[in-house]
C-alpha positions as CSV (number, residue, x, y, z in Angstrom):
1,M,91.9,140.6,90.9
2,G,88.6,139.1,91.6
3,S,88.7,137.0,88.5
4,G,92.1,135.7,89.3
5,A,91.0,134.4,92.7
6,G,87.9,133.0,91.1
7,N,89.9,131.1,88.5
8,F,92.3,129.8,91.2
9,L,89.3,128.6,93.1
10,K,87.9,126.9,90.0
11,V,91.2,125.1,89.4
12,I,91.3,124.0,93.0
13,L,87.8,122.6,92.9
14,K,88.3,121.0,89.5
15,N,91.4,119.2,90.8
16,F,90.3,118.6,94.3
17,D,90.7,114.8,94.0
18,I,94.2,115.2,92.7
19,L,95.2,117.6,95.5
20,A,93.4,115.9,98.4
21,G,94.1,112.3,97.4
22,P,97.8,112.2,98.5
23,V,97.0,114.1,101.7
24,V,94.2,111.7,102.6
25,S,95.8,108.5,101.5
26,L,99.4,109.1,102.3
27,V,100.3,112.2,104.4
28,Y,97.8,111.8,107.2
29,P,98.1,108.0,107.4
30,L,101.9,108.3,107.6
31,Y,101.7,110.9,110.4
32,A,99.1,108.7,112.3
33,S,101.2,105.6,111.8
34,V,104.2,107.2,113.4
35,R,102.1,108.4,116.3
36,A,100.7,104.9,116.6
37,I,104.2,103.4,116.8
38,E,105.1,105.8,119.6
39,T,102.1,104.9,121.8
40,K,101.8,101.7,123.9
41,S,98.2,101.0,122.6
42,P,97.9,98.1,120.1
43,V,94.5,99.4,118.9
44,D,95.9,102.2,116.9
45,D,98.7,100.0,115.6
46,Q,96.1,97.6,114.3
47,Q,94.1,100.4,112.7
48,W,97.1,101.7,110.7
49,L,98.5,98.3,109.8
50,T,95.1,97.4,108.5
51,Y,94.9,100.6,106.5
52,W,98.3,100.0,104.9
53,V,97.3,96.5,103.9
54,L,94.1,97.8,102.3
55,Y,96.0,100.7,100.7
56,S,98.4,98.2,99.2
57,L,95.5,96.1,97.8
58,I,93.9,99.2,96.3
59,T,97.1,100.2,94.7
60,L,97.7,96.7,93.4
61,I,94.2,96.6,91.9
62,E,94.7,100.1,90.3
63,L,98.0,99.1,88.8
64,T,96.6,95.8,87.5
65,F,93.4,97.2,86.0
66,A,94.7,100.7,85.0
67,K,93.4,100.5,81.4
68,V,89.9,99.6,82.6
69,I,89.9,102.1,85.5
70,E,90.8,105.1,83.2
71,W,87.4,104.6,81.5
72,I,85.6,105.2,84.8
73,P,85.1,109.0,85.1
74,I,84.3,109.1,88.8
75,W,87.0,106.7,89.9
76,S,89.2,109.3,91.5
77,Y,86.3,110.7,93.5
78,A,85.1,107.3,94.5
79,K,88.6,106.3,95.6
80,L,88.9,109.5,97.6
81,I,85.6,109.0,99.4
82,F,86.5,105.3,100.1
83,T,89.9,106.3,101.4
84,C,88.4,108.9,103.7
85,W,86.1,106.2,105.0
86,L,89.1,103.9,105.6
87,V,91.3,106.6,107.2
88,I,88.9,108.5,109.5
89,P,89.0,106.6,112.8
90,Y,85.4,107.5,113.6
91,F,84.1,105.2,110.8
92,S,86.7,102.4,111.4
93,G,86.3,101.5,107.7
94,A,89.7,99.8,107.5
95,A,88.9,97.6,110.5
96,Y,85.4,96.7,109.0
97,V,86.8,95.8,105.5
98,Y,89.6,93.8,107.0
99,E,87.4,91.8,109.4
100,H,84.7,91.1,106.9
101,Y,86.6,90.5,103.7
102,V,90.4,90.4,103.9
103,R,90.9,88.3,107.1
104,P,88.5,85.5,106.2
105,F,90.4,85.1,102.9
106,F,93.7,84.6,104.7
107,V,92.6,82.9,107.9
108,N,90.4,80.2,106.3
109,P,91.3,80.0,102.6
110,Q,89.0,77.0,102.1
111,T,85.9,79.1,102.6
112,I,86.7,81.5,99.8
113,N,87.9,79.8,96.6
114,I,87.7,82.2,93.7
115,W,89.3,79.8,91.2
116,Y,87.0,76.9,92.0
117,L,89.9,74.5,92.2
118,P,90.4,72.0,95.0
119,R,93.0,73.3,97.3
120,K,96.1,71.3,98.3
121,K,97.3,71.4,101.9
122,D,99.1,74.6,102.5
123,V,102.7,73.9,103.5
124,F,102.9,77.1,105.5
125,S,99.6,76.6,107.4
126,Q,101.2,74.2,109.9
127,P,104.8,75.1,110.5
128,D,105.1,72.5,113.3
129,D,104.5,69.4,111.2
130,I,107.7,67.8,112.5
131,L,106.6,68.4,116.1
132,T,103.1,67.1,115.4
133,A,104.6,63.9,113.8
134,A,107.0,63.5,116.8
135,E,104.1,63.9,119.3
136,Q,102.0,61.4,117.4
137,Y,105.0,58.9,117.3
138,I,105.5,59.3,121.0
139,Q,101.8,58.7,121.7
140,E,101.7,55.5,119.6
141,N,105.1,54.0,120.5
142,G,106.2,55.7,123.8
143,T,109.1,57.9,124.7
144,G,111.6,55.1,124.9
145,A,111.0,54.1,121.3
146,F,111.3,57.8,120.3
147,E,114.6,58.1,122.1
148,K,115.9,54.9,120.3
149,L,114.8,56.4,117.0
150,I,116.8,59.6,117.7
151,H,119.8,57.6,118.9
152,R,119.7,55.4,115.7
153,A,119.4,58.6,113.5
154,D,122.5,60.1,115.3
155,K,124.5,56.9,114.8
156,S,123.7,56.7,111.1
157,K,124.5,60.3,110.6
158,Y,128.0,60.0,112.0
159,A,128.5,56.5,110.5
160,N,128.0,57.7,106.9
161,K,130.6,60.4,107.2
162,T,134.0,59.5,105.8
163,P,137.1,61.1,107.2
164,V,138.5,63.9,105.0
165,F,142.1,63.2,105.9
166,A,142.3,59.4,105.5
């Protein structure tokens, strides 16, 4: 009976990363995310949203480089330790990685250019381009000129329509 328990313990220790990985990276974060949704505090929401963004990036990297990663013998343990650092709120690892690496990439894409190509203006960076152009037109020509422009556009829109039942 003692050898059976010893063998069971050896199997558990040998496969610790396989057993603990889903608990650390999925089960606890899912539970904590649901609790965060139910609280009024935005701090825990940010922690878990940040974690899920990083978890998605890790999974994407793993899927992309699976053939290379399988040659790294300690990958599963390194990932488990890194995930623990991200998940445990005491360390705030998710917030640290997000603030120092992920956020600068998305907030100011000109500062980090991994392809060394000149960036074109991002269409989605300024969703109010029409409003900006309208404000600039008003500043240059006045509100009266802007109203005339709108009135002229309305006239031409209705003038170009031909009646369907003519």
